[in-house]
N, C-alpha and C positions, 0 to 999 in steps of 0.2 A: 504494500500500500504506500503510495507516494505521500510526501509531506503535505502537499496541498489538500489531498483528500482527508488526511488526518485532521488538519485545521478545520476543514469544512464540517467534518463529523463532530468535532469538538464544539464548534459554534452552534450546531444543531442541538447538541446535548444540553448546552447551557441555556439555549432558548427554551427547551422543554422544561428544564429545572425552574427557570424563572416563571413560566406559566403555572407550574405546580405550586410555587411559592405564592403566586397571586391568588390561587384558589384556596390554599390553606389559610391565608391571612386576610381573606376577603371580609369576614365578619369583624376582625380586629381593626381593619382600616376604616370600616364604617363607624365603629365606636371612636376611633382615634384617627381623624382625617390626615393628620400630619405624620402618621407612622410611615416609615420607609424601611423596606426589607430589601437588602442588597446581597447578592451572591458574592462572596469574597474567597480569598485563597490565592495561592501563588499563580496558578494557571489563569484564572479569570483576571487577576490584576495585570499579568503580563500581556494578555490579549487586549485589554482596554488601553494599556500603555502603548502598544503597537498601533492601535487604531488612532490614538491621539497623535502619535508621531507621523503616521501616514498622512493624516489630514493637514498637519502643520507643514510637512515637506511639500505637499501639493500647493499650499498657499505660498510657501517660500519660492517654489519654482516659478509660479505665475508672477510673483512680485519681482523676482530677479529678471525674468523675461521682459516685464514691463519697463523696469528701470534701464536695462541694457538697451531696449528698443529706443527709448527716449534719448539716451546718450549717443547711440549710433546715428539717429536722425539728426541730432544737433551737430555731431562731428562731421558727417558727410554733407549736410545741407541739402539732402534730397530724400524725399519720402520713398521714391521708387528704389533708389540704391539701398536705403535702410531696410526695406522689405526683402530685397534680394539677399542682403547680408544676414538676415535672421534665419534663412533656410539652412545654411550649413551649420548653424549653431544648434538648431532644434533636432536635426536628423540624428546625430549621434546618440542623444538621450532616447529618442523614440526607437531607434534601432536596438539599443541595449535592452530596454524594457520589453520590446517586442520579442527579442530573442529569448529572454528569460521566460516569457509567457509560452513560447513554442516549446521550450525545454521543460516546461512545467516546474519552474523554479519559483517558489513563492517569495513575495516581498517580505523583508524583515527590517528591523531597526537599523541595520547596516546598509543594505542595498538601497533603502529609501533615501539615504544621504547622497547618492550618486548624482542625481539630476542637477541640483544647483552647482555642484562641483564641476560637472562636465561642461555645462554651458558657460561657467565662469572661465574655464581654461580655453574653450574653443573661441570665445569672443576676442581674445587677445590677438590671435593670428588673423582673424577676420578684419579687425580694425587696421592692423598692420598692412594687410594686403590692399584693402579698399582705399585707405588714405594714400598709399604709394601710387595706386592706379589713378586716383583723382589728381594728384600733383603732376604725374606724368602726362595725363590727358590735358591739363591746363597748359602745359608747355608745348606739346606736340600737336594738339587738336586732331589726333589720329587714334581711333580706338584700337585697331589691330596692333599698331606699333607700341602703344602704351601698355596694352595687355601683355605683349611679348616681353617688353622691358620689365614689367612688374613680376612676371613669372621668373625671369632670369635673376632679378635682384632679390626678390622676397622668397621665392620658392625654396632655395636651400635652407634659409633660416627657419621657415615654417616646418620643413621636413626634419631638420636636426633637433629643434626644440621639441617638436611633437614626439620624436622617437625617444628623446631623453625623458620627457614626462611620462610617456607610455610605458617604457621599460622600468622607470623608477616606480610607477604605480603598480606595475605587475609584480614587483618584489613581494608584495603583500600576499600573493598566492601561496607562498611557502609557510604562511602562518598556520599554526595548529588550530586556531580558532576559525571555524568554518565561515562565519560572517565576514571576517577580515579577508579571508582567502577569496571569497566571492567578490568582494570589492576590488581586490587586485586583478582578478580575471576580467570582470566586466568593465571596470574602470579603465584598465589598459586597452581593452578592445574598443571602447568608446573613443578613446583618444586617437587610436589608429584610424578608426572610421572618420573622425574629424579631420585628420590629415588628408585623406582621400577627398573629402568634401571641399576642403580649402583649395587643393591643387587641381582637382578635376571638375567638380560640380560648380564651384563659384565662377571660374573662368567661363564655363559653358553658359551659365545664367547671364553673365555680362555680355556675352556674344549674342544671346537670344533676345534679351530685353533692351540692351543698349542704353543704359542710363547716361545722360549727358551732364548731370550735376549743374544744370542751369547754364551751361556753356553754349555759345553759338559757333557756327562754322566748324563743326566737328565732322571730320571725315569718317564715313561709315562704309568701310570696305567689306567685301564678302568674306566669309569665314575662310575660304580657300586661300586668301591672300595673307592670312596670319603668318604662315610659315615664311613668306617673303618679306614681311615687315621688318623694320629696323635696319 
């Protein structure tokens, strides 16, 4: 029996116990309206704590995403470019939790901490890439040339810093504590997915949507001319 099924059965059992308690103390609650009967113990307390942490991490992820979005919009000065920049930052977290779901790995107090950490690490490379592209575009007024120059200049630093962070994060997988080991495995994997998003997906999105950052007279060459640019 997998862990997720055990947790599901445990929740069902506690729900049935709570219903039984409500029935047993129904008369007492009528006599004493303020009476509260709560199921307690190590396991119920741990499950309630995990539920509280899950809800708070969900709120933290949304708050971090909102704050980062505002900062990106203000930094780049373009709503279109800001929306494009958010995609490579959200995908690693969605991929990681989606993979955990496919592998039937339940969320716990450790893996729930991954989402804000992942988006916080990924956004650094995104801002680095996008600001460099914007500055280059202001100078050359040529999208293909600016994108090629950005990939050549920023690509190696994104790759090396991502590999260092990913391998450093992956060290945790040698921990004897399963929660920390899972953070190492999926955290490192998310960082490597983030590298691919920064170096492959983000340039593709720039070529597809062609944000101009409010600039005029920007050359819009076909994608086939990117290899000839510069």
